[in-house]
TIROPA-137702 format. One line per field, with one value per residue (C-alpha): x negated, z, y; residue number from 1; residue in three letters. Coordinates in Angstrom, 1 decimal. Layout:
% TIROPA-137702
u	[X, ...]
w	[Z, ...]
v	[Y, ...]
pos	[NUM, ...]
code	[ALA, ...]
This chain:
% TIROPA-137702
u	[-134.8, -130.8, -128.0, -124.4, -121.4, -119.7, -122.8, -122.6, -118.9, -120.1, -122.6, -120.3, -117.3, -120.0, -121.1, -117.9, -116.5, -119.4, -119.0, -119.9, -117.0, -114.3, -116.0, -115.1, -111.5, -110.8, -111.9, -110.7, -113.5, -115.6, -118.2, -120.9, -120.3, -120.6, -123.4, -125.6, -124.8, -126.0, -129.2, -129.9, -129.7, -132.1, -134.6, -134.0, -134.7, -137.2, -135.5, -133.7, -130.3, -128.7, -130.0, -128.2, -127.5, -124.9, -123.0, -122.2, -124.4, -125.9, -127.5, -131.2, -132.6, -133.1, -130.0, -128.0, -130.3, -129.4, -125.6, -125.6, -126.8, -124.7, -121.4, -120.7, -122.0, -119.2, -116.8, -117.5, -117.3, -114.4, -112.9, -114.4, -112.7, -109.3, -110.0, -110.7, -107.6, -105.3, -106.4, -106.0, -102.8, -102.1, -101.8, -104.9, -107.1, -106.2, -102.9, -103.1, -99.5, -99.4, -96.7, -95.5, -92.2, -92.2, -92.6, -90.3, -87.4, -86.0, -86.6, -90.2, -91.0, -88.8, -90.1, -93.8, -93.1, -91.4, -94.2, -97.0, -94.9, -94.5, -98.2, -100.3, -103.5, -103.1, -105.2, -102.1, -103.5, -101.3, -102.2, -100.2, -100.5, -98.5, -97.3, -100.4, -102.6, -100.9, -101.0, -104.5, -105.1, -103.2, -105.8, -108.9, -107.7, -107.8, -104.0, -102.3, -98.4, -96.9, -93.7, -91.9, -88.5, -87.0, -87.0, -89.1, -91.1, -95.2, -97.2, -99.3, -97.2, -94.9, -91.9, -89.0, -86.6, -86.2, -83.6, -82.0, -81.6, -79.3, -80.2, -80.0, -79.4, -81.8, -80.5, -80.1, -78.0, -76.3, -75.4, -71.8, -72.3, -73.7, -70.6, -69.7, -70.2, -71.0, -71.8, -70.6, -72.4, -69.6, -70.8, -74.1, -73.6, -74.5, -77.2, -81.0, -83.6, -86.9, -88.6, -92.3, -94.2, -95.7, -93.6, -90.7, -90.5, -90.0, -87.9, -85.3, -85.1, -84.2, -81.7, -80.4, -80.6, -78.6, -76.0, -75.8, -76.1, -72.3, -71.6, -75.4, -76.2, -78.8, -79.0, -81.7, -84.6, -87.7, -90.9, -93.5, -97.1, -96.6, -95.4, -91.7, -92.9, -93.8, -90.5, -88.5, -90.1, -89.0, -85.2, -84.1, -84.7, -81.9, -84.4, -82.8, -81.8, -84.0, -82.8, -85.0, -84.6, -83.2, -86.6, -87.8, -85.0, -86.6, -88.3, -86.6, -87.3, -86.1, -82.7, -82.7, -79.8, -79.3, -76.4, -75.7, -74.8, -71.8, -70.8, -67.3, -68.4, -69.6, -73.1, -75.7, -78.5, -81.7, -83.6, -86.9, -88.9, -92.3, -95.1, -97.9, -100.4, -99.4, -103.0, -103.3, -104.5, -104.3, -102.8, -101.5, -99.8, -97.9, -96.7, -95.4, -93.7, -91.9, -91.5, -89.7, -87.5, -86.1, -85.7, -83.5, -82.3, -83.8, -83.9, -87.3, -90.1, -93.4, -96.4, -97.8, -100.5, -98.0, -97.7, -98.2]
w	[-27.9, -27.3, -29.6, -29.4, -28.9, -32.3, -33.9, -32.9, -33.7, -37.1, -37.9, -36.9, -38.9, -41.7, -41.1, -40.7, -43.9, -45.9, -47.2, -46.1, -48.2, -46.6, -43.0, -43.4, -44.4, -42.0, -39.4, -41.1, -42.2, -44.7, -46.3, -46.4, -42.7, -41.6, -44.1, -42.2, -39.1, -39.7, -41.4, -38.3, -35.9, -37.9, -38.0, -34.5, -33.7, -36.3, -37.8, -41.4, -40.3, -43.7, -47.4, -49.8, -53.4, -56.1, -54.8, -51.4, -48.2, -46.5, -42.9, -42.6, -40.2, -37.5, -38.3, -37.3, -34.3, -33.2, -34.2, -32.2, -29.0, -29.4, -30.2, -26.5, -25.5, -27.6, -26.0, -22.7, -23.3, -24.8, -21.6, -19.6, -21.2, -21.0, -17.2, -16.9, -19.0, -17.0, -13.6, -14.8, -15.1, -12.0, -13.9, -12.5, -9.2, -5.8, -3.3, 0.4, 2.1, 5.5, 7.7, 11.0, 9.8, 9.3, 6.0, 6.0, 4.5, 3.7, 0.9, 2.0, 1.1, -2.0, -3.2, -2.4, -4.5, -7.3, -7.7, -7.9, -10.8, -12.6, -11.8, -11.7, -11.8, -9.2, -6.2, -3.8, 0.2, 3.5, 6.8, 9.6, 12.5, 14.7, 14.0, 15.2, 13.6, 10.4, 10.2, 10.8, 8.1, 5.9, 7.2, 6.5, 3.4, 4.0, 3.4, 0.4, 1.7, 4.9, 5.1, 8.4, 10.1, 11.2, 9.8, 12.2, 10.5, 10.3, 9.3, 6.6, 5.1, 2.4, 3.6, 1.5, 2.9, 0.7, 1.9, 5.1, 6.7, 9.1, 12.4, 13.9, 17.2, 17.7, 20.4, 21.3, 19.6, 22.7, 23.7, 23.9, 21.3, 18.8, 17.6, 16.0, 12.8, 14.0, 17.3, 18.4, 20.9, 23.7, 23.6, 24.8, 27.6, 30.2, 28.3, 29.1, 26.3, 25.2, 22.9, 21.8, 23.5, 19.9, 17.0, 16.1, 20.0, 21.3, 18.6, 19.4, 23.2, 22.7, 20.5, 23.2, 25.9, 23.0, 22.7, 25.9, 28.7, 30.2, 33.6, 34.9, 34.1, 31.8, 29.7, 31.2, 28.4, 29.2, 27.1, 26.4, 25.2, 23.4, 19.2, 18.0, 16.7, 20.1, 22.0, 19.1, 20.0, 23.3, 22.7, 22.2, 26.0, 26.7, 28.4, 27.0, 23.4, 21.1, 18.5, 15.0, 11.7, 8.8, 7.5, 10.3, 9.9, 7.4, 9.8, 11.7, 15.1, 17.5, 18.9, 17.5, 15.2, 13.9, 13.7, 12.4, 14.6, 14.1, 15.5, 15.2, 11.6, 10.5, 10.0, 12.2, 9.9, 10.4, 7.4, 6.3, 4.9, 2.8, 4.4, 1.8, 1.4, -1.3, -2.4, -2.7, -6.6, -6.6, -10.0, -8.6, -5.9, -8.1, -10.0, -7.3, -5.8, -9.5, -8.8, -5.6, -7.3, -9.8, -8.0, -5.4, -7.5, -5.4, -6.6, -4.7, -6.6, -7.3, -7.2, -10.6, -10.8, -13.4, -14.0, -17.7]
v	[10.0, 9.9, 9.4, 9.7, 7.8, 9.2, 8.2, 4.6, 4.4, 5.8, 2.8, 0.2, 1.2, 1.2, -2.0, -3.4, -1.7, -2.3, 1.1, 4.7, 5.6, 3.6, 3.8, 7.5, 6.7, 4.6, 7.3, 10.2, 12.2, 13.1, 10.7, 13.2, 13.8, 10.4, 9.6, 12.5, 11.2, 7.6, 9.1, 11.0, 8.1, 6.0, 8.7, 9.3, 5.0, 5.1, 1.8, 1.9, 0.4, 0.0, -0.2, 1.9, 0.9, 1.7, -1.6, 0.0, -0.6, -4.1, -4.2, -5.0, -7.2, -4.5, -3.0, -6.2, -6.4, -2.8, -3.3, -6.2, -4.3, -1.3, -2.9, -3.6, -0.5, 1.1, -1.2, -0.4, 3.4, 3.2, 1.1, 3.8, 6.6, 4.4, 4.0, 7.8, 8.6, 6.6, 7.5, 11.1, 10.5, 8.6, 5.3, 3.8, 5.1, 4.6, 5.6, 5.3, 5.1, 5.2, 4.0, 2.8, 0.7, -2.8, -4.0, -7.0, -5.7, -2.0, 0.8, 1.1, -2.4, -2.1, 0.9, -0.6, -3.5, -1.7, 0.7, -2.2, -3.7, -0.4, 0.7, -2.7, -0.6, 1.6, 0.4, 0.5, 0.5, 1.0, 2.2, 0.9, 3.5, 5.7, 9.3, 11.2, 9.1, 9.3, 13.0, 13.3, 10.7, 13.6, 16.2, 14.2, 12.8, 9.4, 9.2, 10.7, 10.0, 9.3, 7.7, 8.3, 7.8, 11.5, 14.8, 17.1, 19.8, 19.9, 23.2, 22.5, 19.4, 19.3, 17.2, 15.6, 13.3, 10.1, 7.4, 6.2, 2.8, 1.6, 1.1, -2.7, -4.1, -7.1, -10.0, -13.4, -15.5, -16.5, -12.8, -12.0, -9.2, -11.5, -12.8, -9.2, -8.4, -4.9, -3.4, 0.2, 2.5, 2.0, -1.8, -1.2, 1.0, -1.5, -3.3, -3.2, -2.0, -3.2, -0.8, -0.2, 2.4, 2.9, 4.6, 4.9, 3.5, 7.2, 8.2, 5.3, 5.9, 9.4, 8.1, 5.8, 8.5, 11.1, 8.4, 6.5, 8.8, 9.4, 11.4, 11.4, 7.6, 6.8, 3.5, 1.0, 1.6, -0.2, 1.1, -1.6, -1.5, -4.7, -3.9, -4.2, -8.0, -9.2, -7.8, -9.1, -12.7, -12.7, -11.4, -15.1, -15.4, -13.3, -10.6, -7.7, -5.9, -4.0, -1.3, -1.5, 0.2, -2.1, -2.4, -4.6, -7.1, -9.3, -11.3, -14.2, -14.9, -17.6, -17.6, -13.8, -12.2, -8.8, -6.8, -3.2, -0.4, 1.3, 5.0, 7.3, 8.3, 4.7, 3.1, 4.4, 5.8, 6.8, 9.0, 8.4, 11.3, 11.4, 13.8, 15.0, 17.7, 20.0, 20.2, 16.8, 16.5, 12.6, 12.4, 8.6, 10.9, 12.8, 9.9, 8.1, 11.1, 10.9, 7.3, 7.9, 10.9, 8.8, 5.5, 7.6, 10.3, 13.0, 16.9, 17.9, 19.7, 18.3, 20.8, 22.1, 19.1, 17.4, 13.9, 13.1]
pos	[1, 2, 3, 4, 5, 6, 7, 8, 9, 10, 11, 12, 13, 14, 15, 16, 17, 18, 19, 20, 21, 22, 23, 24, 25, 26, 27, 28, 29, 30, 31, 32, 33, 34, 35, 36, 37, 38, 39, 40, 41, 42, 43, 44, 45, 46, 47, 48, 49, 50, 51, 52, 53, 54, 55, 56, 57, 58, 59, 60, 61, 62, 63, 64, 65, 66, 67, 68, 69, 70, 71, 72, 73, 74, 75, 76, 77, 78, 79, 80, 81, 82, 83, 84, 85, 86, 87, 88, 89, 90, 91, 92, 93, 94, 95, 96, 97, 98, 99, 100, 101, 102, 103, 104, 105, 106, 107, 108, 109, 110, 111, 112, 113, 114, 115, 116, 117, 118, 119, 120, 121, 122, 123, 124, 125, 126, 127, 128, 129, 130, 131, 132, 133, 134, 135, 136, 137, 138, 139, 140, 141, 142, 143, 144, 145, 146, 147, 148, 149, 150, 151, 152, 153, 154, 155, 156, 157, 158, 159, 160, 161, 162, 163, 164, 165, 166, 167, 168, 169, 170, 171, 172, 173, 174, 175, 176, 177, 178, 179, 180, 181, 182, 183, 184, 185, 186, 187, 188, 189, 190, 191, 192, 193, 194, 195, 196, 197, 198, 199, 200, 201, 202, 203, 204, 205, 206, 207, 208, 209, 210, 211, 212, 213, 214, 215, 216, 217, 218, 219, 220, 221, 222, 223, 224, 225, 226, 227, 228, 229, 230, 231, 232, 233, 234, 235, 236, 237, 238, 239, 240, 241, 242, 243, 244, 245, 246, 247, 248, 249, 250, 251, 252, 253, 254, 255, 256, 257, 258, 259, 260, 261, 262, 263, 264, 265, 266, 267, 268, 269, 270, 271, 272, 273, 274, 275, 276, 277, 278, 279, 280, 281, 282, 283, 284, 285, 286, 287, 288, 289, 290, 291, 292, 293, 294, 295, 296, 297, 298, 299, 300, 301, 302, 303, 304, 305, 306, 307, 308]
code	[UNK, UNK, UNK, UNK, UNK, UNK, UNK, UNK, UNK, UNK, UNK, UNK, UNK, UNK, UNK, UNK, UNK, UNK, UNK, UNK, UNK, UNK, UNK, UNK, UNK, UNK, UNK, UNK, UNK, UNK, UNK, UNK, UNK, UNK, UNK, UNK, UNK, UNK, UNK, UNK, UNK, UNK, UNK, UNK, UNK, UNK, UNK, UNK, UNK, UNK, UNK, UNK, UNK, UNK, UNK, UNK, UNK, UNK, UNK, UNK, UNK, UNK, UNK, UNK, UNK, UNK, UNK, UNK, UNK, UNK, UNK, UNK, UNK, UNK, UNK, UNK, UNK, UNK, UNK, UNK, UNK, UNK, UNK, UNK, UNK, UNK, UNK, UNK, UNK, UNK, UNK, UNK, UNK, UNK, UNK, UNK, UNK, UNK, UNK, UNK, UNK, UNK, UNK, UNK, UNK, UNK, UNK, UNK, UNK, UNK, UNK, UNK, UNK, UNK, UNK, UNK, UNK, UNK, UNK, UNK, UNK, UNK, UNK, UNK, UNK, UNK, UNK, UNK, UNK, UNK, UNK, UNK, UNK, UNK, UNK, UNK, UNK, UNK, UNK, UNK, UNK, UNK, UNK, UNK, UNK, UNK, UNK, UNK, UNK, UNK, UNK, UNK, UNK, UNK, UNK, UNK, UNK, UNK, UNK, UNK, UNK, UNK, UNK, UNK, UNK, UNK, UNK, UNK, UNK, UNK, UNK, UNK, UNK, UNK, UNK, UNK, UNK, UNK, UNK, UNK, UNK, UNK, UNK, UNK, UNK, UNK, UNK, UNK, UNK, UNK, UNK, UNK, UNK, UNK, UNK, UNK, UNK, UNK, UNK, UNK, UNK, UNK, UNK, UNK, UNK, UNK, UNK, UNK, UNK, UNK, UNK, UNK, UNK, UNK, UNK, UNK, UNK, UNK, UNK, UNK, UNK, UNK, UNK, UNK, UNK, UNK, UNK, UNK, UNK, UNK, UNK, UNK, UNK, UNK, UNK, UNK, UNK, UNK, UNK, UNK, UNK, UNK, UNK, UNK, UNK, UNK, UNK, UNK, UNK, UNK, UNK, UNK, UNK, UNK, UNK, UNK, UNK, UNK, UNK, UNK, UNK, UNK, UNK, UNK, UNK, UNK, UNK, UNK, UNK, UNK, UNK, UNK, UNK, UNK, UNK, UNK, UNK, UNK, UNK, UNK, UNK, UNK, UNK, UNK, UNK, UNK, UNK, UNK, UNK, UNK, UNK, UNK, UNK, UNK, UNK, UNK, UNK, UNK, UNK, UNK, UNK, UNK, UNK, UNK, UNK, UNK, UNK, UNK]
């Protein structure tokens, strides 16, 4: 024995309106169709739900019991349909963002907060890992989109430049350079740099080598197994400088200050790009890409798995 959600809906409408005619009008259907559905359900369950008369209809005792039981069933079914429809449109479900950047400040933090505010029903999760692990996560589907510094091409992924952030120098507040509002590359040629061996440390090291290597002399760059947070926490003792992206400057450490790095053309910027697999059909990903595209006035093309 089984009956449909439509039949339950017709029974409840009839009970609420006290009339097959009024219920049919409210549902936008023929009275004969609604009456037939109700009668079919009554035969199916072997119980008379309504007493018919010229004055209208009234529920039987068994009918009231039936209606009391099926009303939450219909409400749950409607809720399930709404949830599934929202998930199909990317307004619910799950979205996993991979990154190796700090979320203490910067555009990634602002973007994720803005997305959460606009899509509260999407479960947003973040995975912080190095570049290799993030790309592996894209391959396995564990990660929907990875946001990383740089614009290196990777076969099999779609990549788009999302935004740029300033490069900052982190140094002791007692360091002579801390008195300056901005710091130029030429100010750093005799300094010692402490960087993490994990991403984005190697990229920053390459940037330093490219900018500060002069006449066969290379900058003093020390790579550490500690994370950026640990390195920043010891800079206040004057052990050296570190280079970070603007997104990491939101956390304060004792006796540590941040100053923007400037080159010949103005502030030194580092680009952040999004990487994802085009065959990823997660509607929440498509909606997130549209969110980023609108937020930063970008013009990249999103796959035909359209966002409604």
